[in-house]
N, C-alpha and C positions, 0 to 999 in steps of 0.2 A: 357536444352535448347529445346529439342524436347517436344511437347505437347502430352498429352494423348488423347485428343479429338480435332484434328485439324479442322479448318474451311475448307469446300469444296470451291475450287476456280475454275473458268472457264477461259479459254484462247480463245479469238476471234482472228482469222487470217484476214489478208487483202491482197489485190492484187491477189486473186485467180479468176479463171473463174467461175462465178456462174452457168454456164450451164454444167460444168463437174463434174464428181464424182472423189473422191480421196480415195485411199486405204492406210490404215496405215500398213506399212510393218511388224511391230512386232506382231500385233493382227489379221490382215486380215480384220478388220472392215472397211466398206465403208461409207464415208460421202459425202454429196452433198456440192459443193463449196459454195452455198448460205447458207447452214446450218452452215458451219464453220465460215463464215463471220458474220452472223447475230446472231446465238445462241451460237456458240463456242462449246467446248467440256470440260468436267470436267477433271481437272488435277489429276494425280495419287496421292494418299496419301503417303507421304514419312514418314516413321517411324524412320528415323535416322537423325542425324545432318549432315549438309554439303553434301547433296546429290543433284543430278540433273538428268534430263531426257531429252533426245533428241527424237523427233518424226520425222520419215521420212514418208512423204506422197507422193504417186505416182499418177499423174493424169491418169485417165482411159479414 
């Protein structure tokens, strides 16, 4: 079921404040609100079956 070479996917968020920055709690990476809504971010590559991921973003 899991693929050897998965396709890279992006997630775009909505309802954020485009003027604020957001910090990913797990990595410390900082994104702009406008960036997350317009360009999105690349999803992590999952190499196992039936896995999921939750991202927690904190407005700065």
